[in-house]
C-alpha positions in Angstrom: 0.0 0.0 0.0 2.9 2.4 -0.6 2.5 5.3 -3.0 4.6 5.5 -6.1 4.6 9.3 -6.3 5.1 11.8 -3.7 1.8 13.6 -2.9 1.7 16.2 -0.2 -2.0 16.2 0.5 -5.1 14.1 0.2 -5.6 10.4 0.6 -2.5 9.4 -1.4 -0.1 11.3 0.7 2.2 9.3 3.0 0.8 11.3 6.0 -2.6 9.7 5.3 -1.4 6.1 5.0 -3.3 5.1 8.1 -6.5 6.7 7.0 -6.1 5.1 3.5 -5.7 1.7 5.2 -9.0 2.3 7.1 -10.8 3.4 4.0 -9.5 0.4 2.0 -10.8 -1.9 4.7 -14.2 -0.3 4.4 -14.1 -0.5 0.6 -13.3 -4.2 0.7 -16.3 -4.8 3.0 -18.5 -2.8 0.6 -17.1 -4.8 -2.4 -18.1 -8.1 -0.7 -21.5 -6.8 0.3 -22.2 -6.0 -3.3 -20.9 -9.3 -4.6 -22.9 -11.3 -2.1 -26.0 -9.3 -3.0 -25.4 -10.1 -6.7 -25.3 -13.8 -5.9 -28.4 -13.7 -3.8 -30.5 -11.4 -6.1 -29.6 -13.7 -9.0 -30.6 -16.8 -7.1 -33.8 -15.4 -5.7 -34.9 -13.8 -9.0 -34.7 -17.2 -10.7 -36.3 -19.0 -7.8 -39.4 -17.0 -7.1 -42.7 -18.4 -8.4 -46.2 -17.1 -8.8 -48.1 -14.3 -10.4 -47.4 -11.9 -7.6 -43.7 -12.7 -7.5 -43.1 -11.7 -11.1 -42.6 -8.0 -10.4 -40.3 -8.6 -7.5 -38.3 -11.2 -9.4 -37.9 -8.8 -12.3 -36.8 -5.9 -10.0 -34.2 -8.2 -8.4 -33.0 -9.4 -11.8 -32.6 -5.8 -13.0 -30.8 -4.8 -9.8 -28.1 -7.5 -10.3 -26.5 -5.3 -12.9 -26.6 -2.3 -10.6 -25.1 -4.2 -7.7 -22.4 -5.7 -9.9 -21.6 -2.2 -11.2 -21.2 -1.0 -7.6 -18.8 -3.9 -6.9 -16.7 -3.0 -10.0 -16.6 0.6 -8.8 -15.4 -0.4 -5.4 -12.7 -2.7 -6.9 -11.5 0.1 -9.2 -11.3 2.5 -6.2 -9.4 0.0 -4.1 -6.9 -0.3 -6.9 -6.6 3.5 -7.2 -5.8 3.7 -3.5 -2.9 1.3 -3.9 -4.9 -1.7 -2.7 -5.6 -5.1 -4.2 -9.3 -6.0 -5.0 -10.1 -9.1 -3.0 -10.3 -12.5 -4.6 -12.8 -15.3 -3.8 -10.7 -16.9 -1.0 -11.3 -13.8 1.1 -15.1 -14.2 0.8 -17.2 -15.0 3.8 -21.0 -15.1 3.4 -23.0 -12.9 5.8 -26.5 -12.4 4.3 -28.4 -15.2 6.0 -31.5 -13.0 5.8 -31.3 -12.9 1.9 -31.4 -16.5 0.9 -33.8 -18.1 -1.5 -36.8 -19.2 0.6 -37.8 -22.9 0.7 -41.3 -21.8 -0.5 -40.7 -20.1 -3.9 -43.9 -18.1 -3.4 -42.8 -16.5 -0.1 -42.3 -13.1 -1.6 -42.7 -11.2 1.7 -39.6 -12.9 3.2 -37.6 -12.0 0.1 -38.8 -8.4 0.2 -37.9 -8.1 3.9 -34.5 -9.6 3.1 -33.8 -7.1 0.3 -34.8 -4.2 2.6 -32.4 -5.5 5.3 -29.6 -5.8 2.7 -30.2 -2.3 1.4 -30.4 -0.9 4.9 -27.1 -2.5 5.8 -25.5 -1.1 2.6 -26.8 2.4 3.4 -25.4 2.2 6.9 -22.0 1.0 5.7 -21.8 3.5 2.9 -22.6 6.3 5.3 -19.7 5.1 7.4 -17.4 5.2 4.4 -18.6 8.7 3.5 -17.9 9.9 7.1 -14.5 8.2 7.1 -13.5 10.0 3.9 -14.6 13.5 5.0 -11.8 16.0 4.7 -9.3 13.6 3.3 -10.6 11.5 0.4 -13.1 13.4 -1.6 -12.9 11.2 -4.6 -14.0 8.1 -2.7 -16.6 10.1 -0.8 -18.1 11.4 -4.0 -18.1 7.9 -5.5 -19.8 6.3 -2.5 -22.4 9.1 -2.3 -23.5 8.2 -5.8 -23.8 4.5 -4.8 -25.6 5.4 -1.6 -28.2 7.2 -3.7 -28.7 4.1 -5.8 -29.1 1.9 -2.7 -31.6 4.3 -1.2 -33.6 4.1 -4.4 -33.5 0.3 -4.3 -34.6 0.2 -0.6 -37.6 2.6 -1.3 -38.7 0.4 -4.2 -38.8 -2.6 -2.0 -40.5 -0.8 0.8 -43.3 0.1 -1.6 -43.5 -3.6 -2.7 -43.8 -4.6 1.0 -46.5 -2.0 1.6 -48.5 -3.4 -1.3 -48.1 -7.0 -0.1 -49.2 -6.1 3.4 -52.4 -4.5 2.0 -53.2 -7.9 0.7 
């Protein structure tokens, strides 16, 4: 994680090596959150059955591309900060709440899992934004854009849940 050029200010400066290491750790976590979400959204979008499930499955299938794009963005930023994007041996699954349900028509459980995943992403990305404040504006700006996407995804699934609860 050493710099190849001398930079006197900002996240790439030697003086900010500790902060850069902190941000890299947060970015690696974000990368894995996105990759795990891609796996789960893909599996669930193919697994759901039923007329009422079509809209939710379609939304999840569409979100796979967005989430994969976020993971790519995080990998790129990790590299720009002199880090190495993580490989599969570093992966540890954490989204127990976002697994394909045994009952392929259990759409409410899926929606609740998606909301939990998006809320977790929003909390983590807010933490990254705060960690970057005053020292890493490029990462901060990037993560703010991704945060906006995640807030939109969460709101979409909150609306699905409200409709399902109406019956």
